[in-house]
N, C-alpha and C positions, 0 to 999 in steps of 0.2 A: 504494500498498501504506499504511498507515494505520500512522502512528510511535507509542512506546514510548515511553515515559520513566522512567524510574527517579530519584525521587523521597527520600533520605532525613528520618526525620521528620516524613513529612508530613500526621501524626496532626491536628494542632494546629499557632496559630497563622502565624505566615508559611509555614511548608511545605503547613499546609492549604490557603493559600489557591494557595501554587504549582498545587498540585495538584490542586484544582477549575479553574484559571483553565488547567493545559495541556488538559485535558476541552474546556473552552471553546472553545481554537483544533483538539478533534478530533484530542488526541494523549492516547492511548490512557496509563495509569496504574500502573505497581507506586510501590506508597507503602508506607514503613515508621514503625516503631514501637515505642518504648522498651517501653511495660509495661501503655498503653492501648489495650487488645485494641479496646472497645467502640465508642472511639473513632475508630480508626482503622475498622473495620468500615462505622462509620459516613460518613463520607466516603469508602469507595469506593461503598457504596451510592446517595451522589453525583454521583458518579460514572455512576454507569451509570444514573442517569437522566437522566444527558446526551447519554448512548447513546452513552456509550464505555466500552472494557469496564477496570475496576479489579482488581486482586491487591493487600490488607496484610496483612503479611510483617513478625516481628520481627525486631530487631535491634540489635544492641547494640552500638555501633561504635565504645564504648572497648575490645572486647575484641579484639584480632585475628589472633587463635590462631584468631577462628567465622568470619574471613572467605570462609575455601574453600571449608568445608563452606554461609554465605549464597548465595554466586555461583552452588553448586552447586546452592539450592532454588531461582536463578532460573534456573539453565539447563529447570531440571523445569519450572516455570511456564511459564518462554514457551515449550514446548514441548507442553505441555497447554490450554493457553489459547487459544497466536496459533499453531500450530502450526509457527513456526521458534525457532532458538537463541541471535537474539543483540535486542540492543535498540538506539535509537538514540542520548538522553537521558540522562547522568548527571546530577543534582541535588544540591552538597554539599551539604544545606542542616541537615545537626543539627549539635544542640551544645544546652551548656548556657550560660547567664549567672553570674558572677561579678567582682565592685565588693571589691578587696582590697586597697588602700596594698601597697608594697614591704615595709614593715616588720614585711609580716602573711605577706608570700608564706610556704612550707614550701615545701622539695621534692617532700613531697608533693600536694600542689595542682599545682603545677608541674607534674608531673611526670603527674595527672588531665588538666589542664588540655594539655595536650601530643599526649598521645592520644586524645582529642576530637574537636581542634582543628584540626591539624595532620597530625598521625603517621596518621591514620586516613584522610584525605580524602586523601595522598597512595597510600597504599597501596588505600583503594577504587579512586582515579584507576585507579591501576598495574594491576591483574589485573581492571579493568572491559572499558579498554579493551582489549582481545583478545579480548571477546564484543558488541562496541561494531560496529555496519554506517559504513561510509565514510559520510562524509558525514552522522554526526551533530553530536552538540556535545558538552561539558562547563561546567556552570555549578557556579560556585562561591562561594558565600554571605560577604562581609566583613563590612567594618564603618564605619561614617562615622567612624569612633574611629582609622584611618589614616594618616589626613587630618589628624586635626584631636583636641586630647589630654582624654577627660577622669579624671579623678582614681579609682585606684582598678581603672584598667583595664590596666594594665601588661602582664602577660601576654595574656589577653584578644587585645588590639590587636596583638601584639608577633606571637601566632600566626592572625592572620589575615591581617599583612605579607607573613607568608611565602605564605601560602596564597596573599597574589595575585602573587608574585615567581613561584610555579610555575606558577601558572597559565598564564603569561607561553610559560615550558619544554613543558608541553603542547599548545599551538601552536602553537610550532616545532618541535618534533619529531613530530606526529601531523601537521600540517596536510599533507602529500602523499599524505593518507587524506582530504581533502577535511574532518576534524575540528576547528570549531572550539572553541575557550578562550575562556573571560570569566566576566567577577566584576562580578557585583552586589553592591555597598557602602552598603545600608541606614543609613541615618538613623536619630535619636532614632523607636521604633513603638512606639506602642499596644496590646499586643500581655502578653499571662503570663509573654514572657522575662523572666530575671530575679526571680524572686519578682512578679512584676508592676513592677517598678521605678517605669515614670511613673505607668500607670493609678492606682498606688496616692498616688504625692505630686500633688496640684494644684499648689502649688508649682514643685513641680522641671516637673511638666505645660506648665502658663504659663512659665516661664522658657527652657524650649528652642522655644515657641509663640513664642516677643517674636525670638529668634533665629533663627528661620525665613524665612524671604523670602517663602512663600508664608502663613505667619504661621501655624500646627496644627504637631500632631507631628503621622506619618506613620499611618496603620493599611492591616492587613493587606493589603487589595488596592488599595495602591498599590505594590507589592513583586512578586504574582503576579501582576501585566500586564506587571510586565516581563520575567522571568525565562520567563514563555509566550513570547512576543516574541520574547527570540532563540532558542527554539527550535522559529519560522516559515522559510521560504524569503522574508519580508521582512527574515530578521536576513542573509539569506544571506553578507553584504561583512563583517560586523562580527566582529573575530578578536581574540584578544589585548587584549582592552578593556577597562578598567574604569572601571565606568556607575556613576555613585553617585544614588541612590534616594533625595534625603534634603529636598525640598524647597528646594533653597539652604539648606544650614544653614551659619551665621557663615563665611557672605561676606565 
């Protein structure tokens, strides 16, 4: 039976490549988007062109009160498109960038990042697990900055650190169902994330490349393939792990 993955923030950047990489592994995809329906539908059509099923749904991860209705929509989509009421993999990818030195962090900014990067991840995972098939998996997207420090990332990285700890608890508490839980932690990636901070700053890009063992910054397809691998039988014995995909940054 074909597996189904739910990828949050799958309309662009890393999430888009995750969705396409999953399809290339023969996995159907439900992807979410925040505002850009056209881009999300384009990704869904690319997946369909790869002979896999795909559906794009709107979803605001910062609005926790919408989670029950969103998962109700997921159940409807599963029944309508797949004739079943469960999916197999949850990829917690959606997020926003923010470079803020500690003195500039306000409580409002902190709470918004907390909701997006940890609280939403925690409760979407909690609410999704009852409608996930046994022997599936949860993938959490973290950051290389939980290992090395980048000025301005104190909030973002602290929340990603919380996600990494939570992932281990998911692995421990749901292992009896055969559900694996792992973290993928990208290094510096050239996408539009955080206002395309790397792409728009050649000096920064050059420095980060010089500090990476493989001599370049990453691309989206350096991450999507790792996520897709973790959703295959080849990764059936990988559980409770943090996998850094950074090309060897700051070794």
